N, C-alpha and C positions, 0 to 999 in steps of 0.2 A: 666787093669794093668797100673800103672803109668809110665810116661816117664822115671823117674829115675830108676825104677826097670828094665825096658826094656834096658836102656843104660848100666846098671850094668851087666845084663846077656850077652848083646852083647860084652861088654868089655872082660868078662871072656872067651866067645866063641872065639873071635878073637885072643886073646892072646894065646889060646891053639892051634889054627889052623895056624896062620901066623907067619912069622919071625918078630923079633922086629923092623925091619926097614921098614916094608911094609906100604903102604899108608892106608890100612885097619886099622892097629894098631893105626897109628897117628889119624885117623878119630874117632875111637872108644874111644881113650883116651880123645881127645878134647870134644867129645859129653858127656862123663861121667863127666868130670871136669866142663863143662858148666852147666849141669843139677844139679849136687850136690852142686855147688856154690850157686845156687838160690833156692834150696829146703828148705822147712821148717824142723825143727828138727823132727817133727812127720814123715814126708816123708822119711827122712834119716834113722831114726831108723827102720821104717817099711821095707824099702828096705834092710837094713843090716840083719835084722832078717829073712826075707823071702829068700833072695838070699843065705845067709850063711847056712840056714837050709837045703836048697836043695843040696848045695855042699860047705862044709866048706872052701875049698880052691878056690872058684870061683873068688874071688877078690884078686889081689896082695896086699901085705902089705901096699904099698904106698897109694892105693885107700881106703883101710880100715882106715888107719890112718887119711887121709884127711876127710873122711866121719865122723868118730867119732869126730875129732877135730871141724869140723863145727857144728855138733849137740851139742857138749859140750859148744861151744861158745854161742849158742843160748839158752841153758838151763844150765847156770852155777850153779844153785841151785838144780839140779836134781841128788841126791845122787846115785840112781839106775843106771842112765846113766853113771855117772862118774866111778862107779865100773865096769860096763860092758866094757867101753872103756879101763880101766886099765887092765882088764883081757885079752882083745884082744891084747893090747900092749905086755903083758908078754908072749904071745904065739910065738913071733917072735924074740927071742934072747935078749941078754943083752943090745943092743943099746938103747932101750927105757925104761929100767927098772926104771931109775930115774924119768922119766915122769909118769910112771905107779904108782909108790909109791906116787908121789905128788897128783895124781888123787884120790888114795885111802885115803890119808890123808884128802883131801878136803871133800870127801864123809863122812868120819867119823866126821869131824867138823860140817857138816850140820845136823847130827843126834844128 
């Protein structure tokens, strides 16, 4: 199991079990951010697909947004990934609808 997948699972577990101000939460968030920051797009996409298939709400929206953003920055010409990221953004309210529509537009242009 990759370090990123382990950090993602740990983040979800800790957020479920601990209060938002606990040291465990801060450590899990720091570990996740560090690992996702330096992960390849392949590692990020694999982590998202595996962790979210196990529990669709395992990662908070900010962690999902960060992961998809970093993967899309590494693969700006991957229409499938852009659409996947857009679909995920649309699941969490209107705040990111504009960004999701831009990702869908870019994906359509690529094809």
